[in-house]
C-alpha positions, 0 to 999 in steps of 0.5 A: 499499500501507499500510506501517507502518516501525518503527525502535526507535532513530530513525536517520536512514537508516530515516526516508529510506526511509520518506519515499521510499516515501511519495513514491511514493504509499504510505501510510506511517507511520514509528514510532520510541521517542522515549525510547530515547537514541541519535543520531536522524535527521530525525523531525520533519515537513518541509514536503516531506513528502506527506500520506500520510506521518507520524512518531509517536514513542511515549513511555513516560511514564517514564525508560528503564532501559537497564541495569536488566534487569528492569525494562527487560524490563518497559518493552519489554513496555510498548512492544510493546503500544503497537506493537501498538495502532498496528497495530490502528489503521492496519491496514497492509499490511506492517510492517517492524520494525528495532532492536526488542528481542525480547520487544516484537518478538514482540508486534508479530509477533502483532499483524500476525498478528491484523490479517493484515498481512505482518511483515518482520523488518529484522535489524540485529543477532542480539540473541540471540547478544549477550544469551546472552553477556552473560547467561552472563557476568553470571549464570553459572547462571541467565544460560544459561537466560536466554540460551537463552529469547532464542535460541529467540525470536529463531529463532522470529520470524525463522522465522515472519516473512513476510520477513527483510531481513539487513543483511549476507550474514554473517548468512546462515549463522546464518539457515541453521542457525536454519532460516529459509527462504533464499527469505524472506531478502534482503540489503540493506546499511545505507546513510546518507542521502547528500542529507541529509549534505551535505559541509561545510567544516572552517572552519564555525559548529560548529567555532567554537562549540566552540572548535576553530578551528585545531585538528586534530580527531579526532571521535567521534560516536555511541553508547558503550555494551557493544559500544564501549571509550572507553579507546581514545578515552582512549588516543588523547587521551593520544597526541596530547597532545604536539601543541598543536593536537590534540583528541579531541572525543566527541559521545556520552551514557551510560555511556561518556561518563560514563567518559571524564569521570571519566577525563579529569583523567589527562590531561596536556593538556586535549585531550579535549572531551566533547559531548552528542549533537547535532541532526540538522541540526547533524550536517554541520557537525559531521562536517565540523568533523573531520579524522578521524572515529573509530569503536570496536567490541568483539571480541566483536561480530564479524560481528553488529553493523555500526555505522551511524556509519561509513556516516554518516562516509562521506558526510562526506568525511573520513578514518576511524580505526576499531578493529574485528574485521576480519571486521566488515562495516564494517571490510570496507567501510572497506578495500575503499573505501580511506576509512580505517585499521582496527585490531584493537579490543583493540590499543590501541598500533596504534590510536594509531599509526594515529591519529599517522600520520593526524595527520601526514599531511594528504595521506593524510587527503584521499585517504581522505576522498575514497575514502570519499565516492565509495563513498558516492555509488555505494552509497547511492542511495535510489532504488535502495534504495527499489525493493528495498524496494517489491518487497518489500512488494509480494511479502509483500502478495501472499504470494509469499514 
């Protein structure tokens, strides 16, 4: 088959899937938005890549206006037209699209219909619910109309798709209410590329390069956006300031990281280390350098956002400290796997207490870390995951879904 896999964000596990499908003999093109600021996967050609696989990074040619609603929508519409041209050029049998904003996703879906390509909506998040909530908050009158438009748009895209891959069964009640045929929906939980995240010792070159030798490291790596509260990380640094060996390391960029940089001076000691996004090749050492890996998610995210960083953390064999809604799949996964301590996202005291507990109990950290790695080795088998996507592509290509 000719398969176009589109992941707007450029995350690691999507490109791992593309490579796995190409290794099975399919012609696969993996496309991502090179301008979008987020931790990226291995998106450069590798010597092991087969001739029937290529990676395309689409660039707008200008700075992305992530926090300007009007300009961002215009840029996203431009990106949608760029994706439509890619479909016209490749003429794929199947297009799988994930993490795409809704306006360009609609343009892509139309291009698939025009080129007689099956369209698979890989549902990572129900964006319209978040848009509706935010717009109503920011623009009390006009916001309701904007939110309603995106709710209608996402509902239509999901109903019209040849198949929907939902990353959690928690999405199913919403899909049912929206009239998405259950036989067109397949639940495939996200994973992390286990083979590309080998276990690394704590004492490694990354730790040394950042002056962390001999330190107890709590590390956060990933986006700090509207769904994340950076104040929790600042509070953790405050709480751990009594320990001369403790460091809270934040690997991120954007408004949340900027907020931490502004408020860093409020700390009694210089125990908060802020670093930009790291190259994917450095991530095993970065995660390995940690004693505890941290994750935060706002209460409003509920079940509709599953942070992939938690899945990557599981590969590192490190204890995880998370503040997120109990109903969220990532929180349930951590608890089910016995891989970390989870607190309510709006309970700063509980989050800091759990951090202190982990700081003082090396045996607990080791036990949680081993449990997380065992979960990853059991559930993140790319051969089995590729089997499911390959079968789905065959079905939608044949018109059976």
